[in-house]
N, C-alpha and C positions, 0 to 999 in steps of 0.2 A: 441541408439546412446550413445555413452561414450562423456560426456563432453570434449571439448576441453582445455586444459592448457592455462592460461593467463600467463603474465609476470609479474614481481616487483611486489609489495606488494597485487596485486590483484589476484595474483595466485591460494589463497586459498579461494577466495572469489567468491562463485558462482553465476551465471548468471541464473535469471528467464527467460529469454527470449533472441532470437536475432532475425535480420532479414539477411539473407544471401543469395545472389544470387537470390533475388526476392521472396524467401520464408520465411515463418513465422514457427519456431520451439521455442516451449515451453517446459521447463521443468516442467515434470508432478510432483506437488509437491504433490499430494496423495500417492504417493509412497515411499517419503521420511520416516525415513533415511535408511529403507530396502534398496532400490534401487535408483540408479539414471539413469533415464530414460527420454528422450527427445522425444517429439513427433512432425511431420510435421503437420502443419495444411492444407488440404486440401480443406477444404471448409468453408464457412460462419457459417454454421451449427455447424461444427465441433468446430469454435472459440467460438461460443454461447455457447455449451455444455462445453466446457474447462472452462471458466469463473462460468459459473451457478454450475458446480462440483467443483469449487475450485484447478483445476489442476493449474490454475495461480490465483493467488489472492494476496492482498495488493494493496490500492487505486491507487498508482503510476503506478505498474506493471499494474493494470486493464486496465487505460487509455493507455497506451503503446501499450498493446495487442491490444484494442479497433481499435486503429488507424491502427495497421498492418492488424486487422483483416477484417477491411473494404477494405483494397485493397487487401486480398485475397476473398472476395468477388466479387469486381469489376473487378478483372482479366479477368473474360471471357466476360466482356462487352466492353473491348478496342476497339473492331472494330465494335460496333453498333454506330447509329446516335448519336450526343452530346446530345442533347434533353432528348434520353431514357436513355442515360447515367447518367445524371443527377437525373431523376426522379427514377432509380434504385437505386443512390446514398442514396438519401433521405431515402427510404424506409428499404434501408441494414441498415441505420445509425440506424433508430428508431428499427429495430430487435435485434444489438446488444446490444443497450442500455435498453432493456428489461429485459436482464441476470440478471443484478443485482441493486437494487435501491439506495443502500446507499449512496456509495463511487460516490462523485460526479465527481471526476477524468474521469470516463468512459463517462459521457456524456458531461465534460468540451474536451476531446480529440476529440470525434465525432462531436461535434459543431465546433470546430476549423477546422475538415476536411471538412465537409461540407461548413464552410464558407468560405475557402481558395478555394476550387472549384468555389461557387458562384461568388467571386471577377476577378478570373481567366479565367472564361470560355470566356468571350470577348475578351481575349488575344490569344486564341488557335484555330487551324483549324480541330482540329478532337478530340474523345473522348480517343485515344492513347495519345495524347500529354498532356490531362487534367491528366491522368493517370499518367504518368511521373511525372508532377508537385505535386500531390499528394503523390506519394513515397517520393519525397524530403519535403514534410511537415511533415509525420510520421518520417522520420528520426531525423529532428528537434526537434519534442517534443521528441522522445528518446536520442538525446545530449542534449537536456536542461535539462531532469531529472537527468543526471549525474552530470551535473553542480550544480543544486539544491542540490541534496545529498550532495556533498562535500561542499558547501557554509554552508549547516545544519552542517556540521561536523566541519567545522572551527570556526563558531560563537557558536557552543556548547561547542567548547574546553576550552571557558573561565569558565565554571562550572567544569571541571575536575580538580581532583588533586590524586595525587599518593596516592594509598589504599584506596580510597574510596570505597563505597560500593553503586551497583546501581540496582534498582529493575526495571524489564522491564515486560510488559504484552502483549502477543500475539506475533505476528512476524512484527516488521517494520524496517526489516533488507534487507540485498541485496536480498533474495528472493522477498520480497515484492515491490521491485523498479529497478531500472536500475543497480545499482551498490553497494555502499555504506550502502543503507538504510536509513532511517529519523532518528529514535530514537537511531539506532546502529551508525551511521556513525560518532558522537564523540568517541564513545568506539573505532571504527576501528583505526581511526587518533590517539589516544592517545596510542593504542597499537603500531601503528606505529614508534611512537616518543620514545617509551620505557618507556610510565608512565603506571604502573602497577592499575589495575582496578580488582574489585571483582562484579562480575555481579551475579544477581539471576534472573533467568527466571520462571515467573509461568507458570505451565504446559499449562493451558488455556483451560478448557473444554468448548464444548464438543469434539472438533476437536483435541485438542491437538496441537495447532500449536505454543506454546511455548516450550514444548517439541521436537516435531518432527523438526521441523523448525529452531527456535532460536537458542534452545540449540546446533543442530547439526551444523548448518552455524557458530557459533563463536566458537565451539570447535575446529572445522575444520581449522579456521582460526588461532587458538592458544591462543585464549582470555580466563581468569580464568572465566569459567562459571559455576554457582552452579543449578541446576534443583530443584523448589520446586514445589508441590499440591498446587493448587489454595487458599485453606483453611490454607496453613502455613504463609502465607504474614504477619497477624497479629502478629504471635508469632516471626517470623524473625525481624520484624521491631521492637517489644518491647524489643529484644537483643541487642539494639543498633547496627547493622550489615548494617543497609540501612541509607544512609546522602542523597538520592536524589533518585526521582523516574522519569523517561523518557519514555513515551509511544508514538505511533504514532496514527495518526486521518485520518478517512475518511472522514468527513466533519467537517469544521468549522464554523457555524453561525456568521453573523455579530457582535453580542454582544460577541462572545468568547466562547459560548457552543459549546462543541466538542463531536462529535461521534466517536466511536472506539469500537472496539472488546467489546461482552459483557465480563463483569468482571472488564471494566476500572474504572467504577462508585465506584465500591467497593474499589479497590485500593485508589483511590483519598481521598473517606471519612476516609480510615485507615491512609493516610499519614497526613491528617489535624489533627487526633486525637493526633498523635506521633511528631507533629511540622515537618516533613519531607517536603521539597519543592517538589509538581508536577507539572512537566515541560511536555509539549506536543510539540513533534517537526512535524512541520507544514511546507510541502512544498506549494510554492503559487497557485499551482493546486487544493489543495484541500481547499483553502478558499472561501465560500460562500456567499458573501455579499448579495445576491438575497434573503437569509433566514435569516428573522430577529432574529430569537432565536431558541433555540434547540428543541421546540415544534412543528416546522415547518420540522423537518428532518424525511423521512421516514423511518422506523427501518424495515429492512429484518426478515420475520419469515421464519424460513427452516423448513425442514420434521422431524417427530416424532423419525425417526429410529436414527438420530445422538445423541438423547440422550437416546433410548432404545436400544443401542447396544453400545458396544466400544472394538474394536480390533476383528471384526467379531462375537462376544458372547453378548447374549443377558443378559443386566443389570436392566432391569426395566421389570415389570410384565406386561402380556398380558392384553390390555384393560385399561391400564393406560392413565390419560388424559395428554396431555404433552405440554407445552410451549416452544419454541424454538427461542426467539429472538437473532438474530445474534449479535446486538450492543445494546450499552446503551449509553446515551448523559450526560457527564459531564459537571454540571454547570460553567459558568466563574469564579465562587467565589472562586472554589476549585483548580484553576490553577493558580500556581506563575509565569508561562511566557511560552510564545510559542517560541521556536527555529526556526526559517525560514530561509529562503534562505536570507533576507533582514533585520537580526539582530535578537537580543530576545527582544521580544514584551512582555511590561508590561501593567498592567490595566492602565488607563480605556481600554477595547479591542475595545469598541464601537467607540473611538477614533482613536487608533493605529492600527488596522487592517482595516480601512477606509482609514487611512492617507498612508499605506504603499501597500495596494493592490487595491484599487478603481481605474479604468481605467479613465486618464484625458481624 
C-alpha cells in the first residue's frame, strides 16, 4: 500500500502507523529507505513480530502499536463471556509486553489499556461493549502522543536559533512516534517557521536508523540534514559545527538517567568534552519514576547477525564472539536538560521529574 498524502505542513512527514476502519496498519520501517510499504496487522502474533523485528520502533510508536495491537488480539473475543474476555486481555497484554523490554512506553500503554478495562468492566453488559470502550482508549493514547510531540516541539523552540548546528542520534522523529517526533519536533517546527538549521544525523550502527530513517524523513520534509558515520561525531564537534545535541529516549529513571539507542552515551561524553549542551527529548509516557536510577533499566540484547551482517553481506568473521546491546544509559550528570511536554526540566532531576510527572 502507498502512504496516504497528508495536508498542510504534515504532508511530507511520514506516519509510522494508523488505525483505520478498525484495522491497524504499520509502516514497515525495515524496508526504508528503499521501499515504502504498509502492512495490515491481522493477528496479535503479527503485531508481536512487527515490534520485535523493528518494523515499528521508537518508544512512543511501540506504545501506540501495543495499544492497537491488543485490540487486534481481542477482536475475536468480542462475543465471548465478559470474564473470558478479561482473562484473555491480561494474557494478551503480557504477551505483547514480552516483545521488547527496554522502552517503558509499551508496558505503560498496555497497563493503561488493561486498567481501563478493569475500571469499566462493571459499567458494560458485554465484551463487545468493553471492546468498543478500549478502542476509544487506544485512540486517546494515539491522540495524546500527537499533542505531546507538538508540546515538546514548542518548548524545544526556545533552544532553536537560525543557523545552529544540531547533532542527533538514532531516530526520534516522526517514524518513532505519532507525528512530529520528540527530538525532531523542534526541528520540524523551526523549519515550518522559516528558521534554518543545520542537522547532523549519526548513522547509528548496527541497524542504521539514523541513516535509513532520520536522514530519510528529514530530507523528505525539506530540512537541511547531513548524514555522518557514528565515528565522525567527535571530528564534526571539534570543527565547531555542533551547537547542541538533541536525542530521544526509551526510558528515564527517577534520578534522570536516560536509556536510549546504543551510542547515545558516547555522544553525551563527547558533548561534555567539547562543551556542547546535550538535551534529551522526553515524552511523559517515557518517564519511569518506579525505577530509581539507570542501573535498574533492563537493556535488550539483540541477535548476533545484526552485527555480523550489513546490507545482507557478512562483515564479521565466522565464529566471532558478539555483543549487541540495543541501548545504553546516559548518566543524568551529562544531561543539560529534558525537553518534555511540560517544559524544559533542569537539574536536580530527582526533584524536577518527580514534581512534573508524579501521579497526584
